[in-house]
N, C-alpha and C positions, 0 to 999 in steps of 0.2 A: 195282749194275748202272750205267754209267756216265750222264750226263746227255747228251744228243745234242748236237753241238757245234752250232753256227747254219747252219755250212757245210753238216753232213750235211741240218740239216732245210729249207735251200733245194734240197737237190739232191732230198729226196722232194714235196718242193711241186712242182718242175718237173718229175718225174716223174708226178705225179696230174696237172698241168695238160695234159700232154700225151694223157694218155690221155683225159680227157675232152674236150680240145679238138674244138670243132666240131658237138657235140652241142646239139640246141635246148634252152634254157631254159624253154621253156615248153613246156606241155603240152595239147592238145586236152580239154577237162575237160566231163560229159554235163551239165552246167547253165551258168546266167547267173546271175550276184548281183545283187542289186538294188542302186543307189546309184549316182550319179553316177561318182564315183571309187572304188579298191581302197582308199584312204586312208581313205574314211567309212565304211568296212562293218564291221559289227561280228565280235568275235571268239568271240562263241557257236556254239555248234552242236551238231548232232544227230546221233544216229546209227541206222542200220537194218542188220539181219542177215540171213543166209538161210544154208543149211547143207545140203552133199551126201547123198545117202541114202549107208547104211556099205557097199552093191556098188560104187557110184562111187567113192565115199572110197577104198576098197580098194584098188580098180585104179588111182587116181590116185597114190598113196604108193607102189604097188609101183612103178609107171613112173617114179617119182622117186628112188626108190633104186637101179632098175637103171641110172640115170645118175650115181651118187653123189653126188644132190641132199636138202639137207634140207627140211624142211617150210618153210622163209624161203626158199632158193632155188626151189622148189616155187611159192610165194607171187608173185616175180620174175615169173618166166616168164608166170602167168596175168595179172598186173597189164599186164605189158608186151604179151603177145598182145591181150588185151581191148582194149588202148588203140590198137592196128594195125589192130584190126577196126573200128572207129569212126570211123577218120579215114585219114590219107595218112602220117600220119606213121610210120617206122620204127624210127628212133632215140631215146632216151629215158634222161633223168634221174631215179634213183629215189632219194628220199633213204631213211637208217634210221637210228634211235639206237641207239648202241653203248655198254653201259654202263660203260665206262672203266676196270675194275677188274683189268685184265690186266696191271699193274704191281705190280713186288713191295711198291713204296713205297706203294700206296692199299689194299692187302690190309686191313689191320685199321684203318684208318680210317674211320671213323663219318658216313656222308652220302650224298648222290646224286651220282654221277659218272655224268652221261651226255653225250657227245657225239654230235655228228648226221655223218654219214658219208654220201658220195653215191656209188655206181655208175650205172656205164652198160650199158646192153643194148640190142641190135639184132637186128632180123633182117631177111629177105629176101623175096621175095616168094613163094619156094619152100622157105621153111623150115618144116621139121615142127613137130611138137610136141618128139618127142623130141631134135632139134637145138637148139631154144630151151631147154630146159632144160637143156641142155649148155655155151651162152652165158651162161645166167643161174649156174651155178654156178661159171664162170672168172668173168665180172664179178663174182661174189659174194667168191671168194677173194680178188681182187684189191685190193678195197675193204676188207677185213679185214684182210689185210697193211700196208694203211698207214691203219689208222683213227685213226693217233694223228698225224697230219699235220693242223696245224690247218686249219678248213674257211675262216676268215678270209682267212687267205692265198690258198687257192685261189681262192676266191669275189673277191676282188681282181684276180687276173688274168683271169680267164674273164667277170667280169660287174661291171664298175670303177664302171657306173653303179647298181647294184643300191641299192633302198631297205632302208634298216636295221633297217624295219618286218614287212619281209618276208621269207620264204623268200628268198637270193642265186641259187640256181641251178635248182632246181624246184617246182613249185607241188604234188608228188607226195610221200609217203613210205608207208612200207611196214613195217609191226613184225610179230614172230610175238609173240603172244599166249599164253604157255607159264607163265603166273602161275596157280598155283591160284584155283579160284573160290570155293573151301571150304577154306582152310589150317587146318590142326591149329595152334593155340596154346597149346594143353598137354594134357597126359594127360585124353581123355575132355572136351576142349572144342575146338570147331569153329567156327571164325570165316566170315564171309560178306563178300565182296566187293563191296563198294558203288561203283557208278557216280557219277562227280561230277555232281553236279546243282546251277547248271545246267553244262555244259561247256562249256570254250575251247580254241580250237583257233588254229593258226597255218599249218597247209599247209591249203588248198583243199580237197584228197583226200587220207585218210588211211585204209588198207587194212591191216587184223587179220588175220589167219591164225593159226587154231587149231584143234587135232585133240583133238576132247572124246570121251571114252570116254562109253557108252550101254549102255542093258540089252542093246540089237538089234547095238551092235557100235561102232566106232571113224565119228565123220562129221567131215567136214572142214567148219570155220564158216568164214566171210568176213565181216568186219563191215566198216561204211564211215563213219566224220567224216565230216562235211561242214558247211556254214555255215548257219547259220540262217536266213541271208536269203537265200537262191536263190529265182528267180522261179517255178519248176515242181518240188515235190520228185518228181514224178513220173518226171523223168527222170532223177533219181539211182536210183531203184526198179529202173528198165530198165537202168541201167549194171550195177546190182547181177544180175538176171536175165543179161546179159553175160556176167559172172564165172564164174555157176553153169554156165553152158552152154559157156564155156571148159573149167572145171572137169571138164566130162562128157564133151567131146569129148577131152579131153587121156587122160581115162582107159580111154575105149573106143577111140578111133583116132588112137594115138599118131606114128603115119607120116602121116599125113595133115596135107597143108600147115595152116600157124594158120589163114592169111587165107579158108582153103577151110571156110564153117560148115556143118557136117555136121548134117541131121534126123536121122541115123542114133542119134546119142546119146538120143532119146527116141522110142520106137516107139509112134506115134500109136492103130497097129493091137493094140497090147498093153492089155486094160482095167487091168491093175495098175501099170503105167506112166503111164497117163493120169491116173489117182487118184492117184499119189504127186506127179506134178507139178502138178494142180491144189491136192491138200493143201498144198505146200509153199510154193504162192506164198499159199494163205490165210494162212499161217502167218508169212509176211511182210508181208504188207500190214496185217494183224489185230495183228502183234506178239504172237502167241500160240502154245504149244504145244497148246493144249487146244483142239484143232479135232475136232468129229465129222462124219463123212461125208453124213449126211443131216437137218442140221440147217440151216438157214436160214443165209447171209449176215448178214442183218440181228439175228437171235438169238444169233451169233455174237459179236457185237460188231461190226459193219461198218456203216455210213450212207451216204448218197448219193454225199459224195465219196471214200470208200474203193472204190467200187463203180466209179468212174470210173477209178483208178487199177489195180483189178482187172482190167478190162478192158485197158488198155495192157500191162500184164503178162503176162496170158494170151495175148494177138495175138503179142507179140513172143517168148514162150518157144515156141509151140506152132508159128506160121508162118500160124495161123487168122485171118483178118480179121473179128474178134467187134463184136460193136454192146451198147450199154447194155442195152437192150432183151432180147438173145439171155440174159445172164447176170441180168436180173432175172425172166425168165421161170422160167429154169433156176436154182435159189437154192441148192442147195447142189453140195457137190464130188462127190457120183455125179451130179448130175445135169448139171452143167456138163462131168464128166469125159466123159459122153457127148456132150453139143454138142461136144467135141473129135474124136470118131469122125467124125462125119455131116458129106460136105462142104458148104461153105456153101450149094450151092445148091439143098440138099435143103429141101424142106419141113419145119418143126418139128412133132413132133405135139402137140398142147393138153395143156401143163403141167394137172398135179393143182394143184388149190388148194393145198396144203402145199409144192409146187413151184413155185410161182408168183405172183404179186402179190398174191392174198389172204393166203395164207400170210408174206408179208416182211412186208405190213401189220399184221396181226397181231403179229407178232413185235416190231414197231416199239413196237406200241402197249402190249405187257405189257412191255417190258423198261423203257419211260416211265413205265410204272406201279409198277413196281417202285422205279426211283429215285428217283420222288414219296412211294414211302412209307416207304423210306429216310429 
């Protein structure tokens, strides 16, 4: 395979520059970082994860397949759509990592070959989810075709005043997480993927998309890596809820416009959907899949700070104006699911001791006693 000439590379750079020219190199992020200047902030990061139920996962993957989109392209549409819903920006540059092993000379070489590629995806006020998937597919294919074009050369043309310490064209990264979390190392030997601890990040926001096979079906998992030094972590959690809402809207209402945030994706009149909504948000807030519907929030591992996060997340996801005292009195998944069904103006029935303040305090005391005993 002949090595591209300098003239060929220059022509490729020019083509990519023209495709990306005019797109903002900044993206409105769902948080503010602490510190006087970006150069002073830390590279330490943290991760939060959410998942879509099997039914909506199947719906989202089916719509993506109809438009010829991979799971990665689905992630592009979800990220761009959610960012657009939260701001006035409609044109986004999104970076992704490319393995860089498509060249025959690198096929048998041992080592890591990763290059950063930037794609551009945009939408109009009347763009539907199905149309956004089509835009994501075209943008991704264009970026894949030019994955060997040097990013430094592109950045020098589009952002000559860039800071070499930080990503030059966009603070947002998207990757497909398709590595096996339980790799087979040898016959009869299974490994376990261990996350980096501590986690170091360079991009301000990194979305990882994964489809996980489970006993009840396939689930679309969305994980966010973000800086550990943000001022308010609950805003990132709210953004993750927005991503899940976008995925549900795409799955159930692909012909609706992206900027029209549908409440039909979650039917609060359906007891099963209310339970699923509350249970999934508990799993995110508590970072645990081991959630029982009739066990109090404190006994499940929560505390007063996480309760505040739970209030914000449930309010945002359900459209209900909830108060901390509401969730404190209705302390279980089933109790909070019932809470979402009732209009906020109706008086609440008196909670039972197991579902209210006494139950939560007893659970907290039991938990503390257990920890001290250990």
